[in-house]
C-alpha positions as CSV (number, residue, x, y, z in Angstrom):
1,M,104.2,-39.0,-20.3
2,I,102.6,-36.9,-17.5
3,R,104.2,-37.8,-14.2
4,S,103.5,-34.8,-11.9
5,N,101.4,-35.5,-8.8
6,P,99.3,-32.4,-8.0
7,K,97.3,-31.9,-4.9
8,G,94.3,-33.5,-6.6
9,I,95.8,-37.0,-6.5
10,R,96.8,-38.4,-3.1
11,N,97.8,-42.0,-2.7
12,G,95.8,-43.2,-5.7
13,S,92.6,-41.3,-4.5
14,I,91.0,-38.4,-6.2
15,V,90.4,-35.2,-4.2
16,S,88.8,-32.2,-5.9
17,H,90.7,-28.9,-5.6
18,A,89.4,-26.4,-8.1
19,S,88.4,-23.1,-6.4
20,G,85.0,-22.8,-8.2
21,L,83.7,-26.3,-7.6
22,S,80.6,-26.6,-5.6
23,Y,80.3,-28.6,-2.4
24,E,78.0,-31.1,-4.3
25,A,80.6,-31.7,-7.0
26,D,83.3,-32.2,-4.4
27,L,81.3,-34.6,-2.4
28,S,80.2,-36.5,-5.4
29,L,83.8,-37.0,-6.6
30,R,84.9,-38.1,-3.2
31,R,82.1,-40.7,-3.1
32,L,82.9,-41.9,-6.6
33,S,86.6,-42.2,-6.0
34,P,86.5,-45.6,-4.3
35,R,84.1,-46.9,-6.9
36,L,86.5,-45.9,-9.6
37,Q,89.4,-47.5,-7.7
38,A,87.4,-50.7,-7.5
39,F,86.9,-50.6,-11.3
40,W,90.6,-50.1,-11.8
41,D,91.4,-53.0,-9.5
42,S,88.9,-55.3,-11.2
43,R,90.6,-54.6,-14.5
44,D,94.1,-54.8,-13.0
45,A,94.7,-51.4,-14.6
46,D,98.3,-50.1,-15.0
47,E,99.2,-47.4,-12.5
48,E,100.3,-45.0,-15.0
49,L,97.0,-45.2,-16.9
50,R,95.1,-44.7,-13.7
51,H,97.3,-41.6,-12.9
52,E,96.8,-40.0,-16.4
53,F,93.1,-40.5,-16.2
54,G,92.9,-39.1,-12.7
55,L,94.8,-36.0,-13.7
56,R,92.4,-35.2,-16.5
57,L,89.4,-36.1,-14.5
58,V,90.3,-33.6,-11.7
59,D,91.1,-30.9,-14.4
60,N,87.6,-31.4,-15.9
61,W,85.4,-32.4,-13.1
62,D,84.1,-29.0,-12.1
63,E,82.8,-28.3,-15.6
64,L,81.6,-31.9,-16.3
65,F,79.6,-32.1,-13.0
66,A,78.0,-28.7,-13.6
67,L,76.9,-29.6,-17.2
68,L,75.5,-33.0,-16.2
69,F,73.8,-31.5,-13.1
70,Q,72.2,-28.8,-15.4
71,L,70.8,-31.5,-17.7
72,Y,69.9,-34.3,-15.2
73,G,70.4,-32.9,-11.6
74,T,66.7,-33.0,-10.8
75,R,66.5,-36.8,-11.6
76,Y,66.1,-39.1,-8.6
77,D,68.7,-41.4,-10.1
78,F,71.3,-38.7,-11.0
79,F,74.1,-40.1,-8.9
80,Y,73.6,-43.6,-10.4
81,H,74.0,-42.1,-13.9
82,L,76.9,-40.0,-12.8
83,E,78.7,-43.1,-11.6
84,Q,78.0,-45.0,-14.8
85,I,79.2,-42.2,-17.0
86,L,82.5,-42.1,-15.1
87,I,82.9,-45.8,-15.4
88,T,82.1,-45.6,-19.1
89,A,84.8,-43.0,-19.5
90,A,87.3,-45.0,-17.6
91,T,86.6,-48.1,-19.6
92,A,87.1,-46.1,-22.8
93,W,90.5,-44.9,-21.7
94,L,91.6,-48.4,-20.5
95,D,90.4,-50.1,-23.7
96,R,91.9,-47.4,-26.0
97,P,94.6,-48.8,-28.2
98,E,98.1,-47.8,-27.0
99,E,98.9,-46.1,-30.4
100,L,95.9,-43.8,-29.8
101,R,96.8,-43.1,-26.2
102,D,100.2,-42.0,-27.5
103,L,98.5,-39.7,-29.9
104,D,96.4,-38.3,-27.0
105,R,99.6,-37.5,-25.0
106,H,101.1,-35.8,-28.0
107,R,98.1,-33.6,-28.9
108,I,97.4,-32.5,-25.3
109,N,100.7,-30.6,-25.7
110,E,99.8,-29.4,-29.2
111,P,96.2,-28.2,-29.0
112,D,96.3,-26.3,-32.3
113,W,97.6,-29.1,-34.4
114,F,94.5,-28.8,-36.7
115,D,95.3,-25.1,-37.4
116,S,98.3,-25.9,-39.6
117,E,98.6,-24.7,-43.2
118,K,99.4,-28.3,-44.0
119,I,95.9,-29.6,-43.1
120,V,93.9,-30.0,-46.4
121,G,90.8,-32.1,-46.4
122,G,88.8,-34.2,-48.7
123,A,85.4,-35.9,-48.2
124,L,83.9,-38.9,-50.0
125,Y,81.4,-41.7,-49.9
126,V,83.3,-45.0,-49.6
127,D,81.2,-47.0,-52.1
128,L,81.1,-44.3,-54.7
129,F,84.8,-43.7,-54.5
130,S,86.4,-47.1,-54.1
131,E,83.6,-49.7,-53.5
132,N,84.8,-50.7,-50.0
133,L,87.2,-49.8,-47.2
134,G,89.8,-52.3,-48.3
135,K,90.1,-50.7,-51.7
136,L,90.0,-47.3,-50.2
137,A,93.2,-48.1,-48.4
138,D,94.7,-48.6,-51.8
139,S,94.0,-45.0,-52.6
140,I,96.2,-43.4,-50.0
141,D,98.8,-42.7,-52.5
142,Y,96.2,-40.9,-54.6
143,F,95.2,-38.7,-51.6
144,K,98.9,-37.9,-50.9
145,E,99.5,-37.1,-54.6
146,L,96.6,-34.6,-54.5
147,G,97.9,-33.3,-51.2
148,L,95.2,-34.3,-48.7
149,T,96.1,-34.7,-45.0
150,Y,92.5,-35.0,-43.7
151,L,89.9,-37.5,-45.0
152,H,86.2,-37.4,-44.1
153,L,84.3,-40.6,-44.9
154,M,80.6,-40.2,-45.2
155,P,78.5,-42.4,-43.0
156,L,79.6,-46.0,-43.3
157,F,77.9,-47.8,-40.4
158,A,75.1,-50.3,-40.8
159,V,71.9,-48.8,-42.1
160,R,68.3,-49.8,-42.8
161,P,67.7,-51.3,-46.2
162,G,66.3,-49.1,-48.9
163,D,66.2,-45.3,-48.3
164,N,68.6,-44.4,-45.4
165,D,69.2,-40.7,-46.0
166,G,72.5,-41.3,-47.5
167,G,73.8,-43.3,-44.6
168,Y,72.3,-41.1,-41.8
169,A,69.7,-43.6,-40.7
170,I,72.1,-45.8,-38.6
171,S,71.0,-49.3,-37.5
172,N,74.2,-50.2,-35.6
173,Y,77.0,-47.8,-34.6
174,R,79.4,-50.7,-34.0
175,S,79.0,-52.5,-37.3
176,V,80.1,-51.3,-40.8
177,D,77.7,-51.6,-43.6
178,P,78.7,-55.1,-44.9
179,R,78.8,-53.8,-48.5
180,L,81.7,-51.5,-47.3
181,G,83.6,-53.9,-45.2
182,T,84.0,-54.6,-41.4
183,I,85.1,-52.8,-38.3
184,D,88.5,-54.4,-38.7
185,D,88.7,-52.9,-42.2
186,L,88.0,-49.5,-40.7
187,R,90.6,-50.0,-38.0
188,N,93.2,-51.1,-40.6
189,L,92.4,-48.1,-42.8
190,A,92.7,-45.7,-39.8
191,T,96.1,-47.2,-39.0
192,E,97.3,-46.9,-42.7
193,L,96.0,-43.3,-42.9
194,R,97.8,-42.4,-39.6
195,K,101.1,-43.7,-41.0
196,A,100.6,-41.6,-44.1
197,G,99.9,-38.5,-42.0
198,I,96.3,-38.2,-42.9
199,V,93.7,-37.4,-40.2
200,L,90.5,-39.5,-40.3
201,V,87.0,-38.0,-39.8
202,L,83.7,-39.8,-39.4
203,D,80.1,-38.7,-38.8
204,F,78.6,-39.1,-35.3
205,V,74.9,-39.2,-36.0
206,F,73.6,-38.7,-32.5
207,N,70.4,-36.9,-32.9
208,H,68.5,-39.9,-34.2
209,T,68.7,-43.6,-35.0
210,S,67.1,-45.7,-37.7
211,D,63.8,-47.3,-36.9
212,D,65.5,-50.7,-37.1
213,H,68.2,-49.9,-34.5
214,D,68.0,-52.3,-31.5
215,W,66.9,-49.5,-29.2
216,A,63.9,-48.8,-31.6
217,K,63.1,-52.4,-31.9
218,H,63.0,-52.8,-28.1
219,A,60.7,-49.8,-28.1
220,Q,58.4,-51.3,-30.7
221,S,58.2,-54.5,-28.7
222,G,56.7,-52.5,-25.8
223,D,59.7,-52.1,-23.6
224,P,59.1,-48.9,-21.6
225,E,62.8,-48.3,-20.9
226,Y,63.6,-48.1,-24.6
227,Q,60.4,-46.3,-25.4
228,N,61.8,-43.5,-23.2
229,F,64.8,-43.4,-25.5
230,Y,62.6,-41.6,-28.0
231,Y,59.6,-39.3,-28.2
232,I,56.6,-41.5,-28.5
233,F,53.0,-40.3,-28.0
234,P,49.7,-42.2,-27.8
235,D,47.8,-39.5,-29.6
236,R,48.2,-36.1,-31.3
237,T,47.6,-34.0,-28.2
238,L,51.3,-33.2,-27.5
239,P,52.6,-33.5,-31.1
240,D,50.0,-30.9,-32.2
241,Q,51.2,-28.6,-29.4
242,Y,54.9,-29.0,-30.5
243,E,54.1,-28.5,-34.2
244,R,52.8,-25.0,-33.5
245,T,56.4,-23.8,-33.2
246,L,58.3,-26.3,-35.4
247,R,59.4,-25.9,-39.0
248,E,59.4,-28.7,-41.6
249,I,62.8,-29.8,-42.7
250,F,61.9,-31.9,-45.7
251,P,58.4,-30.6,-46.7
252,T,58.3,-32.3,-50.1
253,V,58.9,-35.7,-48.5
254,R,56.3,-35.5,-45.8
255,R,54.4,-32.9,-43.7
256,G,55.0,-32.4,-40.0
257,N,57.6,-33.7,-37.5
258,F,55.8,-36.8,-36.3
259,T,55.2,-40.2,-37.8
260,W,52.4,-42.7,-37.0
261,H,53.6,-46.2,-36.1
262,D,51.0,-48.9,-36.6
263,G,52.7,-51.5,-34.4
264,M,52.8,-49.2,-31.4
265,Q,49.7,-47.3,-32.2
266,S,51.6,-44.2,-31.4
267,W,53.2,-41.1,-32.9
268,V,57.0,-40.9,-33.0
269,W,59.1,-37.7,-33.3
270,T,60.9,-37.9,-36.7
271,T,62.4,-34.5,-37.6
272,F,64.0,-35.5,-40.8
273,N,62.6,-38.7,-42.2
274,S,59.8,-41.1,-41.0
275,F,62.5,-43.8,-40.5
276,Q,64.8,-41.6,-38.4
277,W,63.6,-41.5,-34.8
278,D,64.8,-38.6,-32.7
279,L,66.5,-39.5,-29.4
280,N,65.3,-38.2,-26.1
281,Y,68.3,-36.6,-24.4
282,S,66.3,-35.5,-21.4
283,N,66.7,-39.1,-20.5
284,P,70.3,-39.7,-19.1
285,S,70.2,-43.3,-20.2
286,V,70.2,-42.0,-23.8
287,F,73.3,-39.8,-23.1
288,R,75.1,-42.6,-21.5
289,A,74.2,-45.1,-24.2
290,M,75.3,-42.7,-27.0
291,L,78.5,-41.9,-25.0
292,E,79.4,-45.6,-25.3
293,E,78.9,-45.5,-29.0
294,M,81.0,-42.3,-29.3
295,F,83.9,-43.9,-27.4
296,F,83.6,-47.1,-29.6
297,I,83.8,-45.2,-32.8
298,S,86.7,-43.2,-31.5
299,S,88.6,-46.4,-30.6
300,T,88.7,-47.4,-34.2
301,G,91.3,-44.7,-34.8
302,I,89.1,-41.6,-35.6
303,D,90.6,-38.2,-35.1
304,I,87.6,-36.0,-35.6
305,L,83.8,-36.6,-35.2
306,R,81.4,-34.5,-37.3
307,L,78.5,-34.0,-35.0
308,D,75.4,-34.3,-37.2
309,A,72.3,-32.0,-36.9
310,V,73.6,-30.4,-33.6
311,A,70.8,-27.8,-33.7
312,F,68.1,-30.4,-33.1
313,V,69.2,-32.5,-30.2
314,W,67.1,-30.9,-27.5
315,K,63.3,-30.4,-27.4
316,Q,61.2,-28.0,-25.4
317,M,57.6,-27.2,-25.8
318,G,56.8,-23.7,-27.2
319,T,60.1,-23.3,-28.9
320,S,61.5,-24.2,-32.4
321,C,63.4,-27.1,-30.8
322,E,66.5,-25.7,-32.6
323,N,69.7,-24.2,-31.0
324,L,68.3,-24.5,-27.5
325,P,70.8,-23.8,-24.6
326,E,70.5,-27.4,-23.6
327,A,71.9,-28.5,-26.9
328,H,75.1,-26.7,-26.2
329,T,75.2,-28.1,-22.7
330,L,74.8,-31.6,-24.1
331,I,77.6,-31.2,-26.6
332,Q,79.9,-29.6,-24.0
333,A,79.3,-32.6,-21.7
334,F,80.3,-35.0,-24.5
335,S,83.3,-32.9,-25.2
336,R,84.4,-32.8,-21.5
337,L,84.2,-36.6,-21.4
338,A,86.3,-36.8,-24.6
339,R,88.9,-34.7,-22.9
340,I,89.0,-37.1,-20.0
341,A,89.0,-40.4,-21.9
342,T,90.0,-39.7,-25.5
343,P,91.8,-36.3,-25.3
344,S,93.0,-36.2,-29.0
345,L,89.4,-36.5,-30.3
346,L,88.0,-33.3,-31.7
347,F,84.4,-32.4,-32.6
348,K,83.2,-30.7,-35.8
349,S,79.8,-29.1,-35.7
350,E,77.3,-29.3,-38.6
351,A,74.9,-26.5,-38.0
352,I,73.3,-25.2,-41.2
353,V,71.4,-22.5,-39.4
354,H,71.6,-18.7,-39.0
355,P,75.2,-17.4,-38.9
356,D,74.7,-16.1,-35.4
357,D,73.7,-19.5,-34.2
358,V,76.5,-21.3,-36.2
359,V,79.2,-19.6,-34.1
360,K,77.6,-20.5,-30.8
361,Y,78.6,-24.2,-31.2
362,I,82.3,-23.2,-31.8
363,S,84.6,-23.1,-28.7
364,P,87.5,-25.2,-27.3
365,E,84.9,-26.5,-24.8
366,E,82.2,-27.5,-27.4
367,C,83.1,-28.1,-31.1
368,Q,86.7,-27.1,-31.9
369,I,86.0,-26.9,-35.6
370,S,82.9,-26.1,-37.6
371,Y,81.6,-26.0,-41.1
372,N,81.4,-22.5,-42.5
373,P,78.1,-22.6,-44.4
374,T,77.8,-18.8,-44.6
375,L,81.1,-18.4,-46.4
376,M,80.2,-21.2,-48.8
377,A,76.8,-19.6,-49.6
378,L,78.2,-16.1,-50.1
379,L,81.0,-17.2,-52.3
380,W,78.3,-18.6,-54.7
381,E,76.3,-15.4,-54.2
382,S,79.3,-13.3,-55.2
383,L,79.9,-15.4,-58.2
384,A,76.3,-14.9,-59.3
385,T,76.3,-11.1,-58.7
386,H,79.9,-10.3,-59.6
387,E,80.0,-8.3,-56.4
388,T,81.5,-9.0,-53.0
389,R,79.6,-6.5,-50.9
390,L,77.5,-9.1,-49.0
391,L,80.5,-11.4,-48.7
392,T,82.7,-8.7,-47.4
393,R,80.1,-7.4,-45.0
394,S,79.7,-10.9,-43.5
395,L,83.4,-11.6,-43.3
396,S,83.9,-8.3,-41.5
397,H,82.2,-9.5,-38.4
398,R,81.5,-13.2,-38.7
399,H,84.8,-14.8,-39.6
400,K,86.7,-14.4,-36.4
401,L,86.6,-17.3,-34.0
402,P,87.8,-18.1,-30.4
403,K,91.4,-19.3,-29.9
404,H,92.0,-23.0,-30.4
405,T,89.2,-23.3,-32.9
406,A,88.9,-23.3,-36.7
407,W,86.5,-23.0,-39.6
408,V,86.1,-25.9,-42.2
409,N,85.8,-24.0,-45.5
410,Y,84.1,-25.8,-48.3
411,L,82.3,-25.1,-51.6
412,R,80.2,-28.3,-51.9
413,C,79.5,-31.3,-49.7
414,H,77.1,-34.2,-49.8
415,D,74.3,-31.8,-48.7
416,D,72.5,-28.9,-50.5
417,I,73.3,-25.2,-50.7
418,G,71.0,-23.1,-48.5
419,W,71.3,-19.3,-48.6
420,T,72.1,-18.8,-44.9
421,F,73.2,-15.2,-45.0
422,D,71.9,-12.8,-42.4
423,D,68.9,-10.7,-43.5
424,A,70.2,-7.7,-41.5
425,D,73.5,-7.8,-43.4
426,A,71.6,-7.8,-46.6
427,A,69.3,-5.0,-45.6
428,A,72.2,-2.8,-44.6
429,L,73.3,-3.0,-48.2
430,G,69.8,-2.3,-49.5
431,I,69.2,-5.9,-50.5
432,N,65.8,-7.5,-49.9
433,A,66.8,-10.9,-48.5
434,Y,63.7,-12.8,-49.7
435,D,63.9,-11.5,-53.2
436,H,67.7,-12.1,-53.4
437,R,67.2,-15.7,-52.3
438,Q,64.7,-16.1,-55.1
439,F,67.2,-14.7,-57.6
440,L,69.9,-17.0,-56.4
441,N,67.6,-20.0,-56.7
442,Q,66.8,-19.0,-60.2
443,F,70.3,-18.4,-61.1
444,Y,71.7,-21.6,-59.8
445,T,69.0,-23.7,-61.4
446,G,69.8,-22.1,-64.7
447,Q,66.5,-20.3,-65.0
448,F,67.9,-16.8,-64.8
449,K,68.8,-15.3,-68.2
450,G,72.5,-15.5,-68.8
451,S,73.1,-17.9,-65.9
452,F,76.0,-20.4,-66.4
453,A,74.9,-22.7,-63.6
454,R,73.1,-26.0,-63.9
455,G,72.0,-26.9,-60.4
456,V,68.7,-28.6,-59.6
457,P,66.1,-27.7,-56.9
458,F,66.2,-29.5,-53.6
459,Q,63.1,-29.5,-51.2
460,E,61.3,-26.7,-53.2
461,N,58.4,-25.5,-51.1
462,L,55.9,-24.0,-53.5
463,E,53.9,-22.4,-50.5
464,T,56.9,-20.4,-49.0
465,G,59.1,-20.2,-52.1
466,D,61.9,-21.8,-50.1
467,M,64.4,-23.9,-52.0
468,R,67.8,-25.3,-51.7
469,I,70.3,-26.1,-54.5
470,A,71.9,-29.4,-55.4
471,G,74.7,-29.7,-57.9
472,T,78.4,-30.5,-58.3
473,L,80.9,-27.7,-58.1
474,A,81.7,-28.0,-61.8
475,S,78.1,-27.9,-62.9
476,L,77.3,-25.0,-60.7
477,A,80.3,-23.1,-61.9
478,G,79.3,-23.5,-65.6
479,L,81.3,-26.4,-67.0
480,E,78.3,-28.6,-67.7
481,H,76.6,-25.7,-69.6
482,A,79.8,-24.9,-71.5
483,I,80.3,-28.5,-72.6
484,E,76.7,-28.7,-73.8
485,E,77.1,-25.5,-75.8
486,G,80.5,-26.5,-77.1
487,D,81.7,-23.0,-76.0
488,E,85.4,-23.0,-75.6
489,N,85.6,-19.6,-73.9
490,E,82.9,-20.6,-71.4
491,K,84.9,-23.8,-70.6
492,E,87.8,-21.6,-69.8
493,M,85.6,-19.3,-67.6
494,S,84.1,-22.2,-65.7
495,I,87.5,-23.6,-64.9
496,R,88.6,-20.2,-63.7
497,R,85.5,-19.9,-61.5
498,M,86.3,-23.2,-59.8
499,L,89.9,-22.3,-59.2
500,L,88.9,-18.9,-57.9
501,L,86.6,-20.4,-55.3
502,Q,89.1,-23.0,-54.4
503,G,91.8,-20.4,-54.0
504,I,89.7,-18.6,-51.4
505,T,88.8,-21.7,-49.3
506,L,92.5,-22.7,-49.4
507,S,93.7,-19.3,-48.1
508,I,91.1,-17.5,-46.0
509,G,91.8,-19.2,-42.7
510,G,90.8,-22.6,-41.4
511,I,90.7,-26.1,-42.8
512,P,89.9,-26.3,-46.6
513,L,87.7,-29.2,-47.5
514,L,87.3,-30.7,-51.0
515,Y,84.4,-32.9,-51.9
516,L,86.2,-35.6,-53.9
517,G,85.3,-35.4,-57.6
518,E,85.9,-31.6,-57.5
519,E,89.6,-32.3,-58.4
520,W,88.3,-33.7,-61.8
521,G,85.5,-31.2,-62.4
522,M,83.0,-34.0,-62.2
523,L,79.5,-33.0,-63.6
524,N,76.0,-33.7,-62.3
525,D,75.1,-37.4,-62.4
526,Y,71.4,-37.6,-63.5
527,D,71.4,-41.3,-63.5
528,F,70.6,-41.4,-59.8
529,V,66.9,-41.5,-60.7
530,K,67.4,-45.1,-61.9
531,D,67.8,-46.2,-58.3
532,P,64.5,-46.3,-56.4
533,A,66.3,-45.7,-53.1
534,K,67.8,-42.4,-54.4
535,A,65.3,-41.2,-56.9
536,G,63.4,-39.0,-54.4
537,D,66.4,-37.1,-53.2
538,T,67.9,-34.7,-55.8
539,R,71.1,-34.4,-53.7
540,W,72.3,-37.6,-55.3
541,V,72.9,-35.5,-58.5
542,H,76.1,-34.2,-56.9
543,R,77.3,-37.6,-55.5
544,P,78.7,-39.1,-58.7
545,R,80.8,-42.3,-58.7
546,M,84.6,-41.9,-59.1
547,Q,85.8,-42.7,-62.6
548,W,89.2,-44.1,-62.1
549,E,90.0,-44.0,-65.8
550,F,90.5,-40.3,-65.2
551,L,93.9,-41.1,-63.7
552,H,95.2,-42.2,-67.1
553,E,94.7,-38.6,-68.3
554,L,97.2,-37.1,-65.9
555,N,100.2,-38.2,-68.0
556,D,98.5,-37.7,-71.4
557,T,99.6,-35.2,-74.0
558,I,96.1,-34.2,-75.2
559,A,96.2,-30.6,-76.2
560,S,92.4,-30.0,-76.3
561,G,89.1,-31.7,-75.5
562,S,87.5,-33.0,-72.4
563,G,90.5,-35.0,-71.3
564,S,92.6,-31.9,-71.0
565,I,90.0,-30.1,-68.9
566,R,90.1,-32.8,-66.2
567,K,93.9,-32.9,-66.3
568,R,94.1,-29.1,-66.0
569,I,91.6,-28.9,-63.1
570,F,93.5,-31.7,-61.2
571,R,97.0,-30.2,-61.7
572,S,95.8,-26.7,-60.9
573,L,94.2,-27.7,-57.7
574,Q,97.2,-29.9,-56.8
575,K,99.4,-26.9,-57.3
576,L,97.1,-24.7,-55.1
577,I,97.3,-27.2,-52.3
578,A,101.0,-27.6,-52.5
579,T,101.5,-23.8,-52.5
580,R,99.2,-23.4,-49.5
581,K,101.2,-26.0,-47.6
582,A,104.4,-24.2,-48.3
583,L,103.1,-20.8,-46.9
584,P,103.2,-20.5,-43.0
585,A,101.2,-17.3,-43.4
586,L,98.1,-19.5,-44.1
587,A,98.2,-21.2,-40.7
588,G,95.7,-20.2,-38.1
589,Q,92.7,-18.1,-38.4
590,Q,93.9,-14.5,-38.4
591,M,92.4,-12.7,-41.4
592,E,91.9,-9.0,-42.0
593,L,90.0,-7.6,-44.9
594,V,91.6,-5.2,-47.3
595,A,89.6,-2.3,-48.7
596,T,90.2,-2.3,-52.5
597,G,87.6,0.4,-53.6
598,N,86.4,-2.1,-56.1
599,V,83.1,-4.0,-55.3
600,H,84.1,-6.8,-57.8
601,L,87.2,-7.8,-55.8
602,L,87.7,-9.6,-52.5
603,S,90.9,-9.0,-50.7
604,F,92.3,-9.9,-47.4
605,I,95.6,-10.3,-45.6
606,R,96.8,-13.4,-43.7
607,I,99.2,-12.9,-40.9
608,N,100.9,-15.7,-38.8
609,E,103.8,-14.5,-36.6
610,S,106.2,-12.8,-39.0
611,Y,104.6,-14.2,-42.2
612,R,102.2,-12.1,-44.3
613,L,100.2,-12.9,-47.5
614,I,97.8,-10.7,-49.4
615,V,95.0,-12.5,-51.3
616,I,93.1,-10.7,-54.0
617,A,90.2,-12.4,-56.1
618,N,88.3,-11.1,-59.1
619,F,84.6,-12.3,-59.1
620,T,84.0,-11.1,-62.7
621,D,84.7,-12.2,-66.2
622,Q,86.4,-8.9,-66.9
623,P,89.8,-7.5,-65.9
624,Q,89.7,-5.6,-62.6
625,S,92.3,-3.4,-60.9
626,V,93.3,-2.3,-57.5
627,D,95.5,0.6,-56.5
628,G,99.0,-0.7,-55.8
629,N,99.5,1.8,-53.0
630,R,96.8,0.0,-51.0
631,L,99.0,-3.1,-51.1
632,R,102.0,-1.2,-50.0
633,T,100.3,0.1,-46.9
634,V,98.8,-3.2,-45.9
635,G,101.6,-5.5,-47.1
636,L,104.4,-3.2,-45.8
637,G,106.4,-3.5,-49.0
638,R,106.9,-2.0,-52.4
639,F,107.3,-5.2,-54.4
640,F,105.3,-8.4,-54.3
641,K,105.5,-11.8,-55.9
642,D,102.4,-14.0,-56.7
643,A,103.0,-17.4,-54.9
644,L,100.9,-19.1,-57.6
645,T,102.6,-17.8,-60.7
646,D,105.9,-16.2,-59.6
647,R,104.8,-12.9,-61.3
648,E,106.2,-9.8,-59.6
649,F,104.2,-6.6,-59.0
650,G,105.4,-3.1,-58.0
651,T,103.1,-1.0,-55.9
652,S,103.7,2.2,-57.9
653,E,101.2,1.0,-60.5
654,D,97.7,-0.5,-60.4
655,I,97.5,-4.2,-60.0
656,V,95.4,-5.7,-62.7
657,L,93.6,-9.1,-62.3
658,D,92.3,-11.1,-65.3
659,A,88.9,-12.6,-65.3
660,Y,88.3,-14.7,-62.2
661,E,91.9,-14.5,-61.2
662,T,93.3,-14.9,-57.7
663,L,96.6,-13.6,-56.5
664,W,98.5,-14.8,-53.4
665,L,101.0,-11.9,-52.9
666,M,104.1,-12.2,-50.8
667,R,106.5,-9.3,-50.1
668,V,109.7,-9.5,-52.1
């Protein structure tokens, strides 16, 4: 418990003291202080809770005021919104369950808790994995057996009927989809996960709402206050001007970024789907309304919020309306308010954009963790080419992050694979980026001669040649093709490819994230086309339903056949996870590439305090070697043991890796 009384708190009143704070910020806080005290009194708030909130408010006020002033300072009603935002934050702290407040106090003093080697994540759709939240709670022992300590549930809030973009067209942020359960079920699940030491992650879909959200319904009824929550235009004049610099996200679904609404006789900005209305964050009422939703979601027991579509949240004429500076300002304002009211809450950014733009969202003040789409794409690129040149070049200057932040490393997720590598990195290696993306598209849809992959196209644009790839990890790695052909050797190679990729995401630095189903090598599910609400979105091919009968195979004695494949994948991945969690060298983000002199190998060293671990991975189906002396110089030893197999290696000879083998080498 924090009990100090710095100069910023005097007799229950808040006085600003930071040296860089402007006069306006200081004056505003002094004027707001009595109003905050009146709120505390009206709620008969505990003195200790007032004190803790006041400490954090003073610590963060300078930055918060500057961020909000940058966004809304020219508004005539700025001070009104400033007051309402402050009261919203105070309400969130006061209404926060005591168990979560205790967690806040603990994590304030352990800011890098998420950087532990013991954090291993999994993501799933509740209905596809366990039908509902109640049954999902029964699976906690399963998550623990696999080794998961972080669970990301795909969107589970109330959605529009029919097509809802996989749960990303939210009708109500305070109500769970009744097919999945209730808010109380979510709270109970969060409590049980916390007891089991598993972090809970949910999506915060804050760029848009469904067209049947209450705000949208009020707008459709003609309420001007709520029409200002969105971008609504009476004719095409402004939409046409915006369109000149916008790209189309789902060109095969519809053209353009605006949808005609018959009821309002107006055009609505809809970046993704016609039923997802973009929110107008230039209106501070929208910011405050969504802040309330964020705090409500957090109060259910959420540890991390995945910020969906962060690149698109701010609009400005004459720009692409992606990755604008105000988008960062907006997220930083949300983050500062979380520090004040829900300080254990973290943000995870979802920015599937150019690598240079991805990292701009990552900082202790914005999104503390982030998906690593470039690593994901380039791991698949290396598997297709059998070379690690582009991967190594990217890692050499794109992997490092600021202190107190981390990557989330994944191979597959609910979404597609886009080839988001940097064209300049490719050009430096003599690779034509456009042609290379075409090759990768052909390879991973199985159209390139000799390809092992069985992905399917997503959003193929015949005019531009652009395409993304859908498919499960196993189908992309060759297992589907191998089973179809009855090729036992290729089955073996596909399993090795999967474990190679998992071995890297589990060791390279950051939080590894599995998409549940990967632990069984689940294949593409082509039956999604039978559901009219899913048939138009090929991403459903890699969202198969969990088959719980697989569990019976874990204790079987089958020597060959499909059952043993699933068992082997599960047990191998389980061992990888357990080994990671036993190696302190894999905590944190520090990673240094190791030059092997072999373009078919990826090697890096992980260092954490006095712990060191060398990782070497072979991206080919042929044995590859590395000079043992290189390991001696970077590992500072003459003998090493593979943590995965207990094999020992001396550095006086070449180290030979079998097809698709990964070594985790510790000094003996």
